[in-house]
Structure formats: C-alpha cells, structure tokens
VOBA-1610 file (N, C-alpha, C; in pm, whole numbers, padded with zeros to 5 digits, always signed):
BEGIN
Met+00086-00120+00000Met+00000+00000+00000Met+00089+00124+00000Ser+00057+00222-00083Ser+00136+00344-00092Ser+00119+00428+00033Thr+00209+00529+00048Thr+00198+00621+00162Thr+00065+00693+00161Thr+00021+00737+00041Thr-00108+00806+00031Thr-00222+00715+00070Ala-00218+00590+00020Ala-00325+00495+00053Ala-00329+00468+00202Arg-00209+00457+00263Arg-00206+00433+00407Arg-00268+00548+00483Ser-00242+00673+00437Ser-00298+00789+00507Ser-00449+00790+00497Trp-00502+00755+00380Trp-00649+00749+00367Trp-00704+00640+00456Ser-00636+00523+00453Ser-00684+00411+00532Ser-00685+00445+00680Arg-00582+00513+00728Arg-00575+00548+00869Arg-00684+00645+00907Arg-00715+00740+00817Arg-00821+00835+00848Arg-00954+00762+00861Ser-00981+00669+00769Ser-01106+00595+00776Ser-01109+00504+00897Leu-00995+00443+00930Leu-00989+00356+01046Leu-01007+00435+01174Ala-00953+00557+01177Ala-00973+00640+01295Ala-01120+00670+01315Ala-01190+00699+01206Ala-01334+00723+01216Ala-01406+00599+01263Leu-01363+00481+01215Leu-01424+00357+01259Leu-01401+00336+01407Gly-01278+00366+01454Gly-01249+00350+01595Gly-01336+00438+01682Leu-01353+00562+01643Leu-01441+00652+01718Leu-01584+00601+01715Gly-01623+00548+01602Gly-01758+00494+01592Gly-01779+00374+01683Leu-01675+00290+01695Leu-01686+00174+01783Leu-01702+00217+01927Leu-01629+00320+01967Leu-01643+00370+02103Leu-01784+00420+02127Leu-01837+00494+02032Leu-01973+00545+02046Leu-02075+00432+02043Ala-02048+00332+01961Ala-02143+00223+01946Ala-02159+00144+02075Leu-02054+00139+02153Leu-02058+00060+02275Leu-02090+00144+02395Thr-02130+00269+02372Thr-02182+00356+02477Thr-02333+00356+02465Pro-02377+00292+02635Pro-02520+00284+02632Pro-02572+00408+02559Ala-03868+00801-01090Ala-03791+00847-01207Ala-03878+00896-01315Leu-03860+01023-01312Leu-03950+01086-01410Leu-03880+01107-01544Gly-03957+01130-01654Gly-03900+01155-01786Gly-03854+01298-01797Pro-03780+01334-01905Pro-03731+01470-01923Pro-03845+01568-01946Phe-03826+01690-01897Phe-03928+01792-01918Phe-03862+01928-01922Asp-03938+02027-01964Asp-03888+02164-01970Asp-03887+02221-01829Ala-03768+02248-01776Ala-03755+02291-01637Ala-03828+02420-01611Ser-03823+02515-01704Ser-03885+02645-01680Ser-04036+02632-01666Val-04096+02543-01747Val-04241+02521-01738Val-04276+02450-01609Ala-04198+02346-01575Ala-04227+02268-01455Ala-04214+02353-01330Leu-04111+02436-01323Leu-04090+02519-01205Leu-04203+02620-01188Ala-04258+02662-01300Ala-04366+02760-01291Ala-04496+02697-01241Gln-04512+02566-01264Gln-04638+02500-01231Gln-04638+02435-01093Thr-04528+02375-01052Thr-04523+02301-00927Thr-04395+02334-00852Asp-04395+02296-00724Asp-04274+02311-00643Asp-04204+02175-00638Pro-04090+02161-00703Pro-04021+02032-00705Pro-03951+01999-00573Leu-03940+02098-00485Leu-03872+02078-00356Leu-03966+02120-00243Pro-04077+02049-00223Pro-04178+02094-00127Pro-04135+02088+00019Ser-04033+02008+00051Ser-03987+01999+00190Ser-03876+02099+00221Trp-03847+02187+00126Trp-03748+02293+00146Trp-03821+02424+00172Asn-03776+02496+00274Asn-03828+02631+00296Asn-03774+02725+00189Asp-03852+02826+00153Asp-03802+02927+00061Asp-03684+02999+00125Gly-03579+03018+00049Gly-03459+03082+00101Gly-03346+03073+00001Lys-03228+03114+00041Lys-03113+03120-00049Lys-03076+02983-00105Ala-03078+02880-00020Ala-03036+02747-00065Ala-03130+02693-00172Lys-03259+02696-00145Lys-03357+02646-00241Lys-03353+02726-00370Thr-03344+02857-00359Thr-03338+02943-00477Thr-03215+02913-00561Ala-03101+02892-00494Ala-02977+02863-00566Ala-02988+02733-00645Ile-03047+02630-00583Ile-03064+02502-00651Ile-03154+02516-00773Leu-03270+02577-00754Leu-03365+02592-00864Leu-03308+02675-00977Asp-03238+02781-00942Asp-03179+02869-01044Asp-03071+02796-01123Phe-02988+02720-01053Phe-02881+02647-01121Phe-02938+02546-01220Val-03035+02468-01177Val-03094+02367-01265Val-03163+02434-01384Arg-03231+02544-01359Arg-03295+02618-01469Arg-03193+02663-01572Arg-03081+02718-01524Arg-02980+02772-01615Arg-02915+02663-01700Val-02881+02549-01638Val-02807+02447-01713Val-02897+02361-01800Thr-03029+02373-01783Thr-03121+02293-01865Thr-03199+02375-01967Thr-03177+02505-01972Thr-03248+02591-02067Thr-03173+02595-02200Gln-03227+02528-02300Gln-03161+02525-02430Gln-03150+02665-02489Gly-03033+02695-02542Gly-03007+02826-02599Gly-02955+02926-02499Gly-02960+02890-02369Gly-02909+02979-02266Gly-02758+02976-02258Ala-02700+03078-02198Ala-02555+03088-02189Ala-02494+02976-02107Asp-02567+02922-02010Asp-02514+02819-01921Asp-02567+02679-01952Tyr-02630+02662-02066Tyr-02686+02531-02100Tyr-02578+02424-02104Val-02609+02308-02044Val-02516+02195-02041Val-02584+02076-02106Pro-02520+02013-02204Pro-02580+01896-02269Pro-02612+01786-02169Val-02713+01708-02200Val-02761+01604-02109Val-02649+01509-02068Glu-02566+01469-02163Glu-02462+01370-02132Glu-02359+01420-02030Glu-02353+01551-02009Glu-02256+01607-01913Glu-02318+01635-01776Arg-02444+01606-01760Arg-02512+01637-01634Arg-02493+01522-01533Val-02383+01529-01464Val-02348+01429-01362Val-02356+01493-01225Ala-02424+01428-01133Ala-02434+01477-00995Ala-02388+01368-00900Thr-02299+01404-00807Thr-02247+01307-00710Thr-02290+01345-00569Phe-02327+01244-00492Phe-02374+01265-00356Phe-02299+01175-00260Asp-02245+01235-00155Asp-02201+01155-00041Asp-02324+01089+00020Asn-02303+00986+00101Asn-02417+00919+00164Asn-02432+00952+00312Asp-02335+00911+00394Asp-02346+00930+00539Asp-02350+01079+00574Gly-02459+01122+00636Gly-02472+01261+00677Gly-02518+01354+00566Thr-02524+01304+00443Thr-02572+01384+00330Thr-02708+01335+00282Leu-02723+01205+00273Leu-02850+01146+00230Leu-02923+01072+00342Trp-02847+01022+00440Trp-02910+00961+00558Trp-02829+00994+00681Ser-02888+00971+00797Ser-02826+01012+00922Ser-02703+00928+00954Glu-02600+00993+01006Glu-02478+00924+01043Glu-02451+00927+01193Gln-02541+00986+01270Gln-02523+00996+01414Gln-02612+00893+01485Pro-02575+00847+01604Pro-02453+00883+01677Pro-02329+00811+01629Met-02344+00725+01525Met-02229+00656+01468Met-02263+00616+01326Tyr-02160+00595+01244Tyr-02182+00550+01108Tyr-02257+00417+01109Val-02355+00404+01023Val-02440+00284+01023Val-02358+00159+00998Gln-02258+00168+00912Gln-02177+00050+00884Gln-02096+00008+01006Val-02062+00102+01093Val-01993+00068+01217Val-02087-00008+01310Val-02212+00037+01318Val-02312-00034+01398Val-02326-00177+01347Phe-02330-00191+01216Phe-02338-00324+01154Phe-02220-00410+01195Ala-02098-00354+01189Ala-01978-00430+01223Ala-01981-00476+01368Val-02024-00388+01458Val-02031-00422+01600Val-02133-00534+01623Asp-02253-00517+01567Asp-02357-00619+01584Asp-02314-00752+01524Arg-02251-00745+01410Arg-02208-00870+01345Arg-02101-00940+01426Leu-02007-00865+01482Leu-01901-00926+01562Leu-01959-00993+01687Lys-02055-00928+01749Lys-02119-00988+01867Lys-02191-01118+01830Glu-02258-01117+01714Glu-02326-01237+01668Glu-02227-01348+01637Met-02116-01312+01575Met-02013-01410+01543Met-01952-01469+01669Ala-01939-01386+01772Ala-01881-01434+01898Ala-01974-01531+01969Thr-02103-01517+01947Thr-02198-01613+02004Thr-02181-01749+01939Ala-02161-01749+01808Ala-02141-01874+01735Ala-02001-01931+01755Asn-01905-01842+01780Asn-01766-01883+01799Asn-01711-01817+01925Pro-01737-01876+02043Pro-01698-01815+02171Pro-01549-01783+02182Ala-01466-01847+02101Ala-01322-01820+02108Ala-01291-01675+02076Leu-01379-01608+02000Leu-01356-01467+01967Leu-01359-01380+02093Arg-01430-01427+02195Arg-01442-01350+02319Arg-01312-01347+02398Asp-01221-01436+02363Asp-01100-01451+02445Asp-00980-01375+02392Ser-00992-01312+02276Ser-00877-01244+02219Ser-00914-01104+02173Gln-00818-01014+02186Gln-00838-00878+02137Gln-00810-00874+01987Pro-00875-00786+01915Pro-00960-00677+01962Pro-01107-00714+01981Phe-01140-00841+01948Phe-01281-00882+01950Phe-01338-00880+02091Lys-01256-00916+02187Lys-01299-00918+02327Lys-01346-00779+02371Ala-01274-00676+02328Ala-01309-00539+02366Ala-01446-00500+02311Val-01474-00540+02188Val-01603-00507+02127Val-01716-00581+02196Val-01698-00711+02215Val-01804-00793+02275Val-01835-00747+02417Glu-01732-00710+02492Glu-01751-00671+02632Glu-01778-00522+02648Gly-01768-00446+02541Gly-01789-00302+02552Gly-01681-00232+02632Asp-01559-00280+02621Asp-01446-00225+02697Asp-01393-00102+02623Arg-01437+00017+02664Arg-01400+00139+02592Arg-01252+00170+02602Ala-01191+00142+02716Ala-01048+00168+02732Ala-00967+00080+02637Ala-01005-00046+02627Ala-00934-00137+02537Ala-00957-00098+02392Leu-01079-00054+02361Leu-01108-00010+02225Leu-01024+00110+02186Ala-01008+00203+02279Ala-00931+00324+02251Ala-00785+00291+02224Ala-00738+00179+02276Ala-00597+00142+02261Ala-00572+00045+02146Leu-00674+00013+02069Leu-00660-00088+01965Leu-00558-00051+01858Gly-00565+00073+01810Gly-00477+00114+01702Gly-00520+00059+01568Glu-00441+00090+01466Glu-00476+00053+01329Glu-00486-00098+01310Lys-00394-00171+01370Lys-00392-00317+01353Lys-00519-00381+01406Gly-00563-00336+01525Gly-00683-00393+01584Gly-00808-00361+01504Leu-00816-00238+01454Leu-00933-00199+01375Leu-00939-00274+01243Leu-00824-00295+01182Leu-00821-00374+01059Leu-00867-00517+01084Ala-00832-00569+01201Ala-00874-00705+01236Ala-01026-00715+01248Ile-01088-00610+01305Ile-01234-00609+01318Ile-01300-00605+01181Ile-01247-00520+01093Ile-01302-00512+00957Ile-01286-00646+00886Ala-01167-00704+00897Ala-01141-00831+00830Ala-01234-00940+00881Gln-01256-00943+01011Gln-01339-01047+01071Gln-01485-01036+01028Thr-01535-00915+01017Thr-01678-00895+00991Thr-01713-00875+00843His-01614-00845+00761His-01643-00811+00621His-01574-00903+00520Ser-01521-01016+00563Ser-01450-01104+00469Ser-01479-01250+00502Gly-01419-01339+00421Gly-01438-01481+00445Gly-01570-01534+00392Met-01628-01465+00297Met-01756-01506+00238Met-01761-01449+00096Thr-01859-01492+00020Thr-01875-01436-00114Thr-01945-01300-00104Val-01934-01224-00210Val-02003-01095-00216Val-02153-01114-00201Thr-02206-01216-00265Thr-02350-01244-00256Thr-02391-01277-00114Glu-02311-01356-00045Glu-02341-01391+00094Glu-02336-01267+00184Phe-02237-01182+00161Phe-02225-01061+00243Phe-02345-00970+00223Glu-02386-00952+00099Glu-02501-00865+00072Glu-02628-00920+00137Ala-02642-01052+00143Ala-02757-01112+00210Ala-02752-01084+00360Ile-02633-01088+00419Ile-02616-01057+00561Ile-02656-00913+00589Val-02615-00823+00501Val-02651-00681+00517Val-02802-00663+00510Arg-02866-00727+00414Arg-03012-00715+00400Arg-03084-00766+00525Thr-03038-00879+00576Thr-03100-00936+00696Thr-03085-00843+00814Trp-02966-00785+00830Trp-02942-00693+00942Trp-03029-00569+00930Leu-03035-00510+00813Leu-03114-00389+00793Leu-03263-00413+00816Ala-03308-00535+00794Ala-03450-00566+00811Ala-03492-00564+00958Thr-03396-00582+01049Thr-03431-00590+01192Thr-03368-00482+01278Ala-03256-00426+01235Ala-03186-00326+01317Ala-03268-00198+01327Arg-03261-00133+01442Arg-03335-00010+01465Arg-03241+00098+01520His-03268+00222+01479His-03189+00334+01528His-03220+00356+01676Pro-03117+00378+01760Pro-03140+00387+01905Pro-03223+00506+01949Arg-03220+00616+01874Arg-03298+00734+01913Arg-03439+00732+01855Phe-03451+00699+01728Phe-03580+00711+01659Phe-03659+00581+01654Asn-03596+00470+01690Asn-03660+00338+01685Asn-03720+00311+01547Gln-03646+00350+01446Gln-03686+00329+01307Gln-03580+00246+01237Pro-03615+00172+01132Pro-03511+00108+01051Pro-03414+00214+01000Tyr-03288+00176+00987Tyr-03189+00275+00942Tyr-03223+00331+00805Thr-03286+00250+00721Thr-03322+00299+00588Thr-03438+00398+00591Ala-03502+00415+00706Ala-03605+00518+00721Ala-03544+00652+00758Leu-03413+00651+00791Leu-03345+00773+00834Leu-03281+00845+00717Val-03345+00839+00600Val-03301+00915+00484Val-03367+01053+00492Tyr-03302+01151+00431Tyr-03351+01289+00441Tyr-03452+01318+00329Gln-03573+01351+00369Gln-03679+01379+00272Gln-03641+01491+00174Pro-03584+01603+00219Pro-03547+01708+00124Pro-03443+01662+00022Met-03353+01574+00063Met-03251+01527-00030Met-03310+01426-00129Leu-03409+01348-00086Leu-03479+01260-00180Leu-03545+01343-00290Glu-03605+01455-00250Glu-03668+01545-00347Glu-03564+01605-00442Leu-03448+01638-00388Leu-03342+01693-00472Leu-03294+01590-00573Leu-03276+01466-00529Leu-03237+01359-00621Leu-03340+01344-00733Asp-03467+01342-00697Asp-03573+01326-00797Asp-03577+01445-00893Phe-03555+01564-00840Phe-03556+01685-00922Phe-03443+01682-01024Leu-03326+01642-00981Leu-03213+01634-01073Leu-03236+01525-01179Lys-03286+01411-01136Lys-03314+01303-01233Lys-03417+01348-01336Ala-03520+01420-01290Ala-03624+01467-01382Ala-03569+01566-01483Asn-03456+01626-01451Asn-03391+01720-01542Asn-03268+01658-01609Asp-03274+01526-01623Asp-03175+01450-01700Asp-03035+01452-01640Phe-03025+01467-01510Phe-02898+01446-01442Phe-02883+01297-01412Lys-02763+01247-01429Lys-02732+01111-01387Lys-02671+01120-01247Thr-02737+01059-01149Thr-02695+01072-01009Thr-02612+00952-00965Phe-02509+00981-00886Phe-02418+00880-00834Phe-02401+00896-00683Ile-02381+00784-00614Ile-02335+00787-00476Ile-02183+00781-00479Val-02116+00871-00407Val-01971+00868-00391Val-01944+00878-00242Ser-01924+00764-00178Ser-01923+00756-00032Ser-01800+00683+00020Gly-01759+00719+00141Gly-01652+00647+00208Gly-01697+00512+00258Gly-01828+00488+00259Gly-01881+00358+00303Gly-01844+00247+00208Gly-01856+00125+00257Gly-01822+00009+00176Gly-01920-00012+00062Ile-01868-00039-00055Ile-01954-00050-00173Ile-02049-00169-00162Glu-01998-00282-00108Glu-02086-00399-00093Glu-02187-00380+00019Phe-02158-00292+00114Phe-02255-00262+00219Phe-02369-00177+00162Met-02340-00091+00067Met-02441+00001+00013Met-02527-00060-00097Arg-02470-00146-00178Arg-02543-00198-00294Arg-02677-00267-00261Pro-02690-00337-00150Pro-02817-00406-00124Pro-02937-00315-00101Trp-02914-00191-00054Trp-03028-00108-00015Trp-03037+00027-00086Val-02929+00077-00143Val-02930+00209-00207Val-03031+00219-00322Pro-03043+00119-00410Pro-03139+00134-00521Pro-03281+00161-00474Ala-03326+00090-00371Ala-03462+00111-00321Ala-03475+00242-00246Ala-03370+00282-00175Ala-03376+00403-00093Ala-03368+00529-00176Tyr-03283+00531-00279Tyr-03257+00654-00353Tyr-03289+00645-00502Gly-03324+00528-00551Gly-03347+00514-00694Gly-03220+00523-00775Ile-03108+00488-00714Ile-02978+00490-00782Ile-02931+00346-00798Pro-02907+00299-00920Pro-02871+00159-00942Pro-02731+00126-00890Pro-02702-00001-00866Pro-02574-00040-00805Pro-02452+00000-00886Glu-02467+00008-01018Glu-02351+00046-01100Glu-02316+00193-01088Arg-02400+00271-01020Arg-02370+00412-00998Arg-02331+00438-00852Ile-02283+00338-00784Ile-02236+00353-00647Ile-02084+00343-00646Val-02019+00449-00602Val-01874+00451-00586Val-01846+00453-00437Gly-01770+00354-00388Gly-01744+00347-00245Gly-01611+00280-00216Ser-01580+00270-00088Ser-01459+00200-00047Ser-01477+00050-00072Ser-01366-00018-00095Ser-01377-00160-00127Ser-01258-00238-00074Gly-01284-00364-00042Gly-01178-00456-00005Gly-01139-00538-00126Lys-01029-00608-00114Lys-00985-00694-00223Lys-01078-00814-00235Thr-01092-00862-00356Thr-01178-00977-00384Thr-01104-01077-00472Leu-01160-01197-00477Leu-01097-01305-00555Leu-01205-01383-00629Phe-01185-01403-00758Phe-01277-01485-00836Phe-01242-01632-00820Lys-01345-01715-00799Lys-01325-01859-00787Lys-01431-01932-00869Leu-01391-02046-00923Leu-01484-02129-00999Leu-01476-02271-00945Gly-01586-02317-00887Gly-01592-02453-00835Gly-01719-02520-00880Ala-01708-02639-00939Ala-01824-02713-00988Ala-01910-02626-01080Asp-01841-02551-01167Asp-01909-02462-01263Asp-01994-02355-01196Lys-01961-02322-01073Lys-02031-02216-01003Lys-01933-02103-00971Pro-01938-01992-01047Pro-01844-01882-01022Pro-01888-01797-00903Val-01792-01760-00820Val-01820-01672-00706Val-01708-01569-00695Ile-01739-01459-00628Ile-01639-01358-00594Ile-01630-01355-00443Glu-01514-01384-00391Glu-01493-01395-00247Glu-01431-01266-00192Lys-01481-01223-00077Lys-01428-01104-00011Lys-01306-01143+00072Leu-01197-01069+00053Leu-01072-01096+00125Leu-01050-00993+00235Ala-00959-01026+00325Ala-00932-00941+00441Ala-00822-00840+00411Ala-00842-00758+00309Ala-00744-00656+00274Ala-00816-00539+00208Val-00768-00418+00236Val-00828-00297+00178Val-00774-00276+00037Glu-00862-00246-00057Glu-00820-00217-00194Glu-00827-00068-00225Phe-00938-00002-00187Phe-00956+00139-00221Phe-01040+00206-00114Val-00997+00324-00069Val-01071+00402+00030Val-01125+00527-00038Asp-01255+00533-00051Asp-01321+00642-00124Asp-01359+00754-00028Asp-01259+00819+00027Asp-01282+00926+00124Asp-01177+01034+00104Gly-01214+01159+00131Gly-01117+01268+00117Gly-01063+01274-00025Pro-00931+01275-00041Pro-00872+01280-00175Pro-00901+01157-00259Gly-00951+01052-00194Gly-00990+00933-00270Gly-01116+00954-00353Lys-01198+01051-00315Lys-01324+01070-00388Lys-01303+01119-00532Pro-01220+01220-00556Pro-01194+01256-00697Pro-01131+01141-00775Ile-01045+01062-00709Ile-00985+00946-00775Ile-01094+00847-00815Gly-01185+00820-00721Gly-01294+00728-00751Gly-01386+00779-00860Ile-01415+00909-00857Ile-01500+00968-00961Ile-01434+00954-01097Asn-01306+00984-01104Asn-01234+00974-01231Asn-01226+00830-01279Arg-01203+00739-01186Arg-01184+00598-01223Arg-01314+00530-01263Phe-01420+00555-01190Phe-01543+00478-01209Phe-01653+00553-01284Ile-01649+00686-01283Ile-01751+00764-01355Ile-01695+00817-01486Gly-01575+00873-01481Gly-01511+00919-01603Gly-01550+01057-01650Arg-01633+01126-01573Arg-01669+01264-01602Arg-01659+01345-01474Arg-01617+01470-01488Arg-01619+01560-01373Arg-01764+01600-01346Pro-01808+01589-01221Pro-01948+01622-01192Pro-01979+01769-01218Leu-02106+01793-01247Leu-02158+01929-01258Leu-02209+01975-01123Phe-02249+01878-01041Phe-02314+01905-00912Phe-02259+01804-00812Ala-02220+01852-00693Ala-02174+01761-00588Ala-02230+01805-00454Ala-02268+01707-00373Ala-02324+01736-00240Ala-02254+01651-00136Gly-02218+01715-00024Gly-02156+01644+00087Gly-02194+01709+00218Asn-02128+01667+00325Asn-02160+01726+00455Asn-02041+01736+00548Ser-01925+01688+00505Ser-01812+01683+00597Ser-01681+01713+00525Asp-01574+01719+00603Asp-01443+01741+00543Asp-01400+01625+00454Gly-01460+01509+00473Gly-01434+01397+00384Gly-01484+01420+00243Asp-01567+01524+00226Asp-01620+01558+00094Asp-01551+01679+00032Leu-01455+01736+00104Leu-01391+01860+00059Leu-01330+01845-00080Glu-01252+01741-00100Glu-01185+01725-00229Glu-01284+01697-00342Met-01393+01628-00314Met-01496+01607-00416Met-01558+01739-00457Leu-01585+01825-00359Leu-01641+01957-00389Leu-01542+02042-00469Gln-01415+02035-00433Gln-01313+02109-00507Gln-01304+02058-00651Trp-01299+01927-00668Trp-01286+01867-00801Trp-01406+01903-00889Thr-01522+01912-00829Thr-01643+01942-00904Thr-01652+02088-00944Thr-01622+02177-00852Thr-01654+02319-00874Thr-01539+02403-00927Leu-01416+02359-00909Leu-01302+02442-00952Leu-01268+02413-01097Asp-01362+02444-01183Asp-01346+02425-01327Asp-01432+02529-01397Ser-01415+02543-01526Ser-01491+02643-01600Ser-01637+02601-01614Gly-01721+02698-01644Gly-01862+02670-01667Gly-01941+02665-01538Pro-02072+02649-01548Pro-02157+02644-01430Pro-02130+02519-01347Arg-02114+02538-01218Arg-02086+02427-01125Arg-02162+02453-00996Phe-02194+02344-00924Phe-02270+02361-00800Phe-02213+02271-00692Gly-02177+02332-00579Gly-02133+02258-00462Gly-02230+02281-00348Leu-02270+02175-00281Leu-02368+02184-00173Leu-02315+02113-00048Ile-02331+02178+00066Ile-02294+02119+00195Ile-02415+02116+00286Val-02448+01998+00337Val-02553+01986+00438Val-02491+02013+00574His-02535+02122+00639His-02484+02160+00771His-02585+02115+00876His-02542+02029+00964His-02632+01973+01067His-02645+02072+01182Thr-02759+02139+01186Thr-02782+02247+01284Thr-02908+02225+01367Asp-02970+02107+01355Asp-03102+02086+01416Asp-03096+01975+01520Ala-03065+02011+01643Ala-03055+01912+01751Ala-03191+01855+01788Ala-03297+01930+01766Ala-03431+01884+01803Ala-03481+01775+01709Arg-03464+01794+01580Arg-03518+01697+01483Arg-03415+01594+01440Glu-03286+01628+01451Glu-03181+01534+01414Glu-03063+01554+01509Trp-02956+01617+01462Trp-02842+01651+01547Trp-02783+01784+01503Ala-02711+01848+01593Ala-02636+01969+01560Ala-02489+01939+01586Tyr-02409+01943+01481Tyr-02266+01914+01496Tyr-02191+01967+01375Asp-02063+01995+01395Asp-01976+02032+01283Asp-01830+02013+01321Arg-01763+02119+01369Arg-01618+02120+01382Arg-01563+02022+01485Ala-01635+01998+01592Ala-01583+01916+01702Ala-01631+01772+01697Ser-01711+01737+01601Ser-01769+01603+01599Ser-01671+01498+01548Pro-01657+01385+01619Pro-01573+01277+01569Pro-01636+01203+01451Val-01766+01219+01434Val-01839+01159+01323Val-01889+01272+01233Gly-01847+01271+01108Gly-01893+01374+01014Gly-01841+01513+01044Arg-01715+01523+01083Arg-01659+01655+01116Arg-01664+01748+00995Leu-01717+01868+01018Leu-01725+01971+00914Leu-01650+02093+00965Asp-01531+02114+00914Asp-01446+02224+00961Asp-01385+02298+00842Lys-01291+02235+00775Lys-01224+02298+00662Lys-01321+02330+00548Ala-01410+02238+00519Ala-01505+02261+00409Ala-01600+02375+00441Leu-01636+02389+00569Leu-01725+02498+00610Leu-01655+02632+00593Asp-01526+02637+00625Asp-01449+02760+00608Asp-01431+02795+00460Glu-01416+02694+00378Glu-01388+02717+00236Glu-01513+02751+00155Ala-01629+02714+00207Ala-01754+02729+00132Ala-01781+02871+00082Pro-01769+02975+00166Pro-01799+03110+00116Pro-01707+03153+00002Arg-01580+03118+00015Arg-01482+03158-00087Arg-01509+03087-00220Arg-01559+02965-00213Arg-01583+02887-00335Arg-01724+02906-00391Gly-01809+02974-00316Gly-01946+02992-00362Gly-02033+02870-00345Trp-01995+02781-00253Trp-02076+02662-00229Trp-02200+02699-00148Thr-02308+02631-00172Thr-02432+02652-00099Thr-02431+02568+00028Val-02440+02633+00143Val-02445+02563+00271Val-02591+02556+00315Val-02643+02435+00325Val-02782+02413+00365Val-02788+02406+00517Asp-02862+02498+00576Asp-02885+02498+00720Asp-03006+02409+00748Met-02980+02292+00804Met-03088+02195+00822Met-03206+02252+00901Lys-03176+02328+01004Lys-03282+02380+01091Lys-03371+02480+01020Ser-03312+02568+00941Ser-03390+02675+00878Ser-03431+02646+00735Asp-03358+02558+00666Asp-03386+02534+00524Asp-03480+02416+00498Trp-03496+02327+00596Trp-03578+02208+00573Trp-03706+02213+00655Lys-03820+02196+00589Lys-03948+02190+00660Lys-03959+02061+00742Val-03916+01951+00685Val-03911+01823+00755Val-03773+01764+00731Val-03734+01669+00815Val-03604+01604+00798Val-03621+01465+00737Phe-03702+01382+00802Phe-03720+01244+00758Phe-03859+01224+00695Pro-03874+01124+00609Pro-04006+01099+00551Pro-04115+01077+00655Phe-04082+01013+00767Phe-04185+00988+00868Phe-04227+01115+00941Asp-04151+01224+00925Asp-04191+01352+00984Asp-04314+01410+00916Lys-04342+01365+00793Lys-04456+01420+00718Lys-04589+01366+00767Lys-04586+01255+00841Lys-04710+01189+00883Lys-04775+01262+00999
//
C-alpha cells in the first residue's frame, strides 16, 4: 500500500475507531424545467430561502436550451455523499453499527472470539481497550466482519441486518433515516436528466443491497470503499470472495480518484456534509462553466443533530471555512428544511 493509501486508510480507520467507542456507549422523464418550475414546487420539503433558490436557479440555467449556461444532457453528472448527506450518520456511522452487531453475533457462534483482542473489547464493551486498539486492531475487526464469504453472501447478511436493526434514538429502521429534502433533490435532478451517483466512504458492498430502493440509484452508480476480492470457480459455479485486505478508500482525496476511475466525467453538481467531501467539492466546482457545490450543515438538535467542527463523526471544519470563498451553498438543516425524515410528514 502506498503512503497516500495508508494515510487514507488510517483516516477511515480512525473514524471507525471513534464509531466503535460510540457504538458501545449505552424516475421521471425529461421535461422543460422552466415550465415545470412555474407549475409546481419540485422541492416541497425545502423552505423558501437562499439554498432552495440557488438550486432551482442552477438547474434552470443548465437545462435551458439556448441559454448561456446550457449543459448537454450527457454532461449532467451529480455526485452525492451518503453518510450525513442522504441519511443520518449519528450517533455513529451505520456500517460501524453493523460491524459491532455482526461481531457480537459471530462471537456467540464462535466463543473463542471473546477470548482475544480486539474482539474481546467489542463484545464486552471495553471502551479503554477499544481506545488502545490502534490501526492493527481496527483492521482485524473489519477483516473479521467483512470477509471470508462471497459478495452475494455478504449482501444477504446486510439485508438481513437492515431488516431488523433499529436506530437507538428514533426506533426506526436505518433505511427510514433518509432525508426527505434530499430525496426530493435527487428526484428533481433526475427529472432534469442528471445522472446521479453515490460517492461515499462507506463500503460499496454494504451500500449496494439497499441504495437502489432508498434513492433510486442503481448499483452500477455507487462509488465506495472496497476490499480486495478473488474470483473462484468450483463445480461450474463462479463466485467472488471477499478478502481481508483494503483495496480502495473512497474518502477525502480518494473521492476525486474514484470519480475519475469509475464515472469518467467531472461532476456538474456535488453534495456532501463533511471534510471527507472537501476534495470532491473542489474537483467538481473548480473548473470552468456552471458548477454547483452543496454542503448539508447539521444544525437541528431537536429533529436530528447539531454538529460540525468538534464532531468525531462527520466533522465539518475545513469545508465549512472554504464554502464562502468557493461559492458553495451551505444548507442549514434547521432553517432550510421543513421536515427532515419521511416519517416527519405523517
């Protein structure tokens, strides 16, 4: 692994470590945008204000044929982070919760896991031991819970877990913790011939089982972190096996790399919520022509959470400082969104 890859891996592992500590603490067709905007509100869960106006104006400009800012359909690419941008990431990343729950389940089936670190610390909720694990221990937890099976088997495990797991605060399935205003934004962009992609630091095989139903984004448009895999053929049955090694970390500077490698076009529109999205926002907006960068700022402790610079999960510091200079739209969750989750509408 290169020095750069190691630095990305360590940053993601550090986030996983913090998450473990927290975890163990009790499609429409194309249409004329100008006509549609005049007739209906495509973003009904957004309050009128600068953020909503900026989004509507940008889409109008890039989709108006003959206009100075018109962008051909094939160039309309929009990338979205997932954790904290499209669904809730507090009090810990959902994939971290999955890893903790899975390790506890594995320890029940294999009690020997309870006798050795780092697994013992997770099973027993030993926060001091978890804090001292370091990179090696965290890699062992990832390897234990995310490898040694086929990709198909892993995706089935994820589906089973999501069907029963509940968020500790809202007592809702994690897939219910998607942001209603962002769902509307995704639909609005799709209706205006944008091709939408997920570009997330989360594991690609963890996201593929549920993202299509949650966001209407197919699995081939999901860019995420990935472990190494191996193709095997036995008795004329081909499988892809997940190995205990990191291949690519799609976070921070890894996001532009992933976009270039897997999408092949520079986005016209990018949305994120943390410093892990900074480089994606830079890659998207620091180019000629109309560009749009969006940051979801978590400011609503009553309906969701309020956090930014000091948060170990979804820290927003450098990107928040850079936003005014770059002309990025910062969405204030408390003032810009009428509702947060779909169940808030009921």
